[in-house]
C-alpha positions as CSV (number, residue, x, y, z in Angstrom):
1,M,93.9,-81.7,2.3
2,S,92.1,-84.4,0.3
3,K,89.1,-83.1,2.0
4,K,89.0,-79.7,0.5
5,K,89.9,-80.7,-2.2
6,K,86.7,-83.0,-2.6
7,T,84.6,-80.6,-1.5
8,E,86.3,-78.0,-4.0
9,E,85.1,-80.6,-6.6
10,A,81.5,-80.9,-5.6
11,E,81.2,-77.1,-6.3
12,E,83.1,-77.1,-9.5
13,A,80.7,-80.0,-10.4
14,E,77.8,-77.9,-9.3
15,K,78.4,-74.7,-11.5
16,K,79.1,-76.6,-14.4
17,A,75.4,-78.5,-14.3
18,P,73.5,-75.6,-14.8
19,K,75.4,-73.9,-17.5
20,K,74.5,-77.8,-19.5
21,A,70.4,-77.2,-19.1
22,T,70.5,-73.5,-20.1
23,K,72.5,-75.2,-22.8
24,K,70.2,-77.8,-23.7
25,A,67.6,-75.0,-23.5
26,T,68.7,-72.5,-25.9
27,K,69.1,-75.3,-28.3
28,E,64.8,-76.2,-27.8
29,T,64.7,-72.2,-28.7
30,A,66.5,-71.8,-32.1
31,D,65.0,-75.0,-33.4
32,K,61.3,-73.9,-32.8
33,P,60.1,-71.3,-35.2
34,A,60.5,-68.0,-34.3
35,K,57.3,-65.4,-33.6
36,K,57.1,-62.5,-35.1
37,A,57.7,-59.2,-33.9
38,T,54.9,-57.0,-32.8
39,K,55.1,-53.2,-34.5
40,K,55.4,-50.5,-31.8
41,V,52.1,-48.0,-33.1
42,P,52.9,-44.4,-32.2
43,K,51.0,-42.9,-29.3
44,K,50.1,-40.5,-32.1
45,K,47.9,-43.0,-34.0
46,T,46.7,-44.3,-31.5
47,K,45.5,-41.2,-29.9
48,Q,43.2,-40.3,-33.7
49,A,41.5,-44.1,-32.9
50,A,40.1,-43.5,-30.1
51,E,39.2,-40.5,-30.8
52,E,37.2,-41.3,-33.8
53,L,36.2,-43.9,-31.7
54,A,34.6,-41.6,-29.3
55,K,33.1,-39.9,-32.4
56,K,31.5,-43.3,-33.7
57,P,28.0,-43.9,-32.2
58,A,27.9,-46.7,-30.3
59,K,25.8,-50.3,-31.2
60,K,22.7,-51.1,-29.9
61,A,23.0,-54.2,-28.2
62,P,20.6,-56.6,-29.8
63,K,17.5,-57.4,-28.3
64,K,17.0,-60.7,-27.4
65,T,13.6,-62.1,-28.4
66,P,12.0,-64.2,-25.1
67,K,11.4,-67.8,-26.0
68,K,7.7,-68.9,-27.5
69,G,6.2,-70.3,-23.8
70,A,8.3,-68.1,-21.5
71,E,7.4,-65.5,-19.5
72,E,7.4,-62.3,-20.2
73,A,10.2,-60.3,-18.4
74,V,8.7,-57.0,-16.3
75,E,10.8,-54.1,-16.4
76,K,11.6,-53.1,-12.7
77,P,12.1,-49.1,-12.1
78,P,15.4,-47.9,-11.2
79,E,15.7,-47.7,-7.7
80,E,16.9,-44.3,-6.7
81,S,19.8,-43.6,-4.7
82,K,20.1,-42.3,-0.8
83,E,21.1,-39.2,-2.4
84,E,17.9,-38.6,-4.4
85,V,15.6,-40.1,-1.3
86,E,16.7,-37.5,0.9
87,E,15.9,-35.0,-1.5
88,I,12.4,-35.6,-2.1
89,I,12.4,-35.8,1.5
90,E,13.8,-32.0,2.2
91,E,11.8,-30.9,-0.7
92,A,8.2,-32.5,1.1
93,V,9.5,-31.0,4.1
94,E,10.2,-27.4,3.2
95,K,6.7,-27.0,0.8
96,P,4.1,-26.4,3.8
97,S,1.1,-28.6,2.8
98,E,-1.8,-27.0,0.9
99,E,-4.0,-25.4,3.0
100,A,-8.2,-25.1,1.9
101,P,-8.7,-21.6,1.0
102,V,-10.1,-19.5,4.7
103,A,-13.6,-17.6,3.9
104,P,-13.8,-14.6,4.3
105,E,-14.9,-13.3,7.8
106,P,-18.6,-11.4,7.1
107,H,-18.7,-7.6,7.5
108,V,-20.0,-6.6,10.5
109,K,-22.3,-3.6,10.8
110,P,-21.7,-1.6,13.4
111,D,-23.7,-0.2,15.6
112,L,-24.4,3.2,14.6
113,M,-24.5,4.3,11.1
114,L,-24.8,7.7,9.2
115,F,-29.0,8.5,9.1
116,G,-29.3,5.2,10.6
117,K,-29.1,3.7,6.7
118,W,-25.4,3.9,6.0
119,D,-22.5,2.0,7.1
120,S,-19.5,4.0,6.6
121,T,-16.7,1.5,7.3
122,E,-17.3,-0.3,3.7
123,V,-16.1,2.5,2.3
124,E,-12.4,2.3,0.4
125,V,-10.5,5.1,0.0
126,K,-8.1,4.5,-3.3
127,D,-6.2,7.4,-2.9
128,V,-3.1,6.6,-0.3
129,G,-2.0,10.0,0.4
130,L,-5.6,10.7,1.3
131,A,-6.9,8.2,3.5
132,R,-4.6,9.0,6.6
133,Y,-6.5,12.2,6.6
134,I,-10.3,11.2,5.9
135,S,-12.2,10.1,8.6
136,L,-15.0,7.3,8.7
137,K,-15.8,6.8,12.1
138,P,-18.9,5.5,12.4
139,V,-21.6,8.1,13.6
140,L,-25.5,8.3,13.8
141,L,-25.2,12.5,13.1
142,P,-22.5,14.5,11.5
143,H,-22.3,16.9,14.3
144,T,-19.5,17.1,16.5
145,S,-20.2,20.6,18.7
146,G,-17.1,22.2,17.3
147,R,-14.1,19.5,19.3
148,H,-11.9,20.1,16.7
149,A,-11.7,23.9,17.3
150,H,-8.7,25.4,19.1
151,K,-6.4,22.1,18.2
152,R,-4.2,21.9,15.3
153,F,-4.9,19.3,12.0
154,H,-7.7,18.0,14.6
155,K,-10.3,18.3,11.9
156,S,-8.4,15.2,9.9
157,Q,-10.3,13.4,12.8
158,V,-13.9,14.6,12.0
159,P,-16.3,12.5,10.2
160,I,-15.7,14.1,6.4
161,V,-19.7,14.0,6.0
162,E,-19.7,17.0,9.1
163,R,-16.9,18.5,7.4
164,F,-19.0,18.9,3.8
165,V,-21.7,20.6,5.7
166,N,-19.7,22.6,7.3
167,K,-18.6,24.1,3.8
168,L,-21.8,24.2,3.1
169,L,-22.4,27.0,5.7
170,N,-20.3,29.5,3.8
171,A,-20.5,29.1,0.4
172,G,-22.0,30.7,-2.9
173,R,-20.9,34.0,-3.9
174,R,-18.1,36.1,-2.1
175,K,-21.1,38.6,-0.5
176,D,-22.4,35.2,1.0
177,K,-18.7,33.7,2.3
178,R,-18.9,35.7,5.2
179,T,-18.6,33.1,8.3
180,R,-21.3,34.9,11.4
181,T,-23.2,37.0,9.4
182,G,-23.8,34.9,6.1
183,R,-26.9,33.6,4.5
184,N,-26.5,30.3,6.0
185,A,-24.3,30.8,8.2
186,G,-24.9,28.6,11.9
187,K,-27.8,26.8,10.2
188,K,-26.3,23.7,10.7
189,L,-29.3,21.6,11.7
190,Q,-30.8,23.0,7.7
191,A,-27.6,21.8,6.0
192,I,-27.9,17.9,7.7
193,N,-30.8,17.8,6.6
194,A,-30.3,18.6,2.9
195,V,-27.9,16.6,3.2
196,R,-29.7,13.5,4.0
197,R,-32.2,14.3,1.6
198,V,-29.0,14.5,-1.0
199,F,-28.4,11.1,0.3
200,E,-31.1,9.6,0.4
201,M,-31.5,10.6,-3.8
202,I,-28.6,9.3,-4.3
203,D,-29.3,5.9,-3.0
204,Y,-32.4,5.5,-4.5
205,R,-31.1,6.6,-8.1
206,T,-27.8,4.5,-8.0
207,G,-28.1,2.0,-5.3
208,L,-24.1,2.6,-4.2
209,N,-23.6,4.0,-0.4
210,P,-24.0,8.0,-0.7
211,I,-20.1,8.0,1.4
212,Q,-18.4,6.1,-1.1
213,V,-20.1,8.9,-4.2
214,L,-19.0,11.4,-1.5
215,V,-15.3,10.0,-1.1
216,T,-14.7,9.2,-4.2
217,A,-15.9,12.8,-5.8
218,I,-13.2,14.7,-3.2
219,E,-10.9,12.2,-4.9
220,N,-11.5,13.1,-7.9
221,S,-11.3,17.2,-7.4
222,A,-9.0,17.0,-4.9
223,P,-6.0,18.8,-7.1
224,A,-2.1,17.4,-6.7
225,E,-0.1,20.3,-7.9
226,E,-0.9,24.2,-7.6
227,T,1.3,28.1,-8.1
228,T,2.9,30.1,-5.6
229,R,4.8,33.2,-6.0
230,I,8.4,33.4,-5.2
231,S,10.1,36.9,-5.3
232,Y,14.0,36.6,-6.5
233,G,15.3,40.6,-7.4
234,G,12.5,42.3,-7.3
235,M,10.3,40.3,-9.2
236,A,7.3,37.9,-8.6
237,Y,6.9,34.3,-10.4
238,P,5.1,31.9,-10.0
239,R,6.0,28.7,-9.7
240,S,4.6,25.1,-9.1
241,V,4.0,22.7,-5.5
242,D,3.1,20.2,-4.5
243,V,0.1,20.2,-2.4
244,S,-0.6,18.6,1.2
245,P,-3.2,16.5,1.5
246,Q,-4.5,18.2,4.0
247,R,-5.4,21.6,1.8
248,R,-6.1,18.7,-1.0
249,I,-9.4,17.6,1.1
250,D,-10.1,21.0,1.9
251,L,-9.9,22.5,-1.5
252,A,-12.2,19.5,-2.8
253,L,-14.7,19.8,-0.5
254,R,-14.8,23.7,-1.1
255,Y,-15.2,23.5,-4.7
256,L,-17.7,20.9,-4.5
257,A,-19.7,23.6,-2.3
258,V,-19.8,26.4,-4.6
259,G,-20.5,24.4,-7.4
260,A,-23.8,23.2,-6.2
261,T,-24.4,26.8,-4.6
262,R,-23.8,28.7,-8.1
263,S,-25.8,25.9,-10.1
264,A,-28.6,26.4,-8.2
265,H,-28.7,30.7,-8.4
266,K,-31.3,31.6,-10.9
267,N,-32.1,28.2,-11.8
268,A,-35.1,26.4,-11.5
269,K,-34.0,23.1,-9.8
270,S,-33.4,23.4,-6.4
271,F,-30.5,23.5,-4.6
272,E,-30.5,20.3,-3.5
273,E,-31.0,18.7,-7.1
274,C,-28.0,20.5,-8.1
275,L,-25.8,18.9,-5.0
276,I,-26.5,15.9,-6.5
277,D,-26.1,16.3,-10.1
278,E,-22.3,17.8,-9.0
279,L,-21.6,14.9,-6.7
280,L,-22.0,12.9,-9.4
281,L,-20.6,14.6,-11.5
282,A,-17.3,14.7,-9.8
283,Y,-18.0,10.8,-8.9
284,K,-17.5,9.8,-12.5
285,G,-14.5,12.3,-13.2
286,D,-16.8,14.3,-15.6
287,S,-15.1,17.8,-16.5
288,G,-19.2,19.0,-16.5
289,S,-19.0,19.9,-13.1
290,F,-17.3,22.7,-11.5
291,A,-14.9,21.0,-8.7
292,I,-13.1,19.0,-11.7
293,A,-13.8,21.9,-14.3
294,R,-11.4,24.0,-11.1
295,K,-9.0,21.1,-10.2
296,E,-8.1,21.1,-14.0
297,E,-7.3,24.6,-14.4
298,R,-5.0,25.0,-11.1
299,E,-3.0,21.5,-12.3
300,R,-3.0,23.5,-15.9
301,V,-1.6,26.4,-14.6
302,A,1.1,24.8,-12.5
303,R,1.7,22.8,-15.1
304,S,3.3,25.8,-17.1
305,A,4.6,27.2,-14.6
306,R,7.3,24.7,-13.7
């Protein structure tokens, strides 16, 4: 029993000891002057202050003047990040290196030239609709011996100069337009020689390729619109329709040939001189040409019948 009492007394002594220390600490804090309590600022005022600070421009840091005798600091360029470097490399790979412009290949003249003088491969057809139906294959003489006969649409493969020569065989006044018994029917060599002299005069006057002059004259004098008759309810009405490319070329060749022969009738000028004037006027698009005048008349009538 004595041992138990001693342990109980020791425990009570330990409990009493910290209490005394705490009492002393409380006395010391009481003797010290009390600190001022910090006032709690409401949240609204803090937000307003933060916004005002954000609006105010940031103060620039004062520049440090280098000391006398000290070396001037060299500004280093900012180092680019890895992503920027990768982007620059990708752009350089994607963009092909600018190669030096390649000089165009020189034009090689064909072995066959029209009458041994003019190159038909240099001619340009500006009208896209007619490009397929104007044959510019090189030939020495515009004479294919009727190989296009009895073949549908095969005449578009005949050289354009030969087609013009064929139109000259059957052109002029109405009574002369007979295929077999006309005034110039069957005289193809005579027409070829006339066209050859005409081309030489055009080359001498203008310095242009006469085949180009002929092709441009055909393009300018080919009507794009004409009229047709449509019967409806026992009455016939004119209606405007588009002209096919093959027919456009046929009409243009016919107008050029007829205009030249009509102007040569009862005129001091020869047929060749009249043909030169007709081709040059049609090349310029002048309404003084018979072909241009007929084209404008057809298109005007078709415009009113739309």
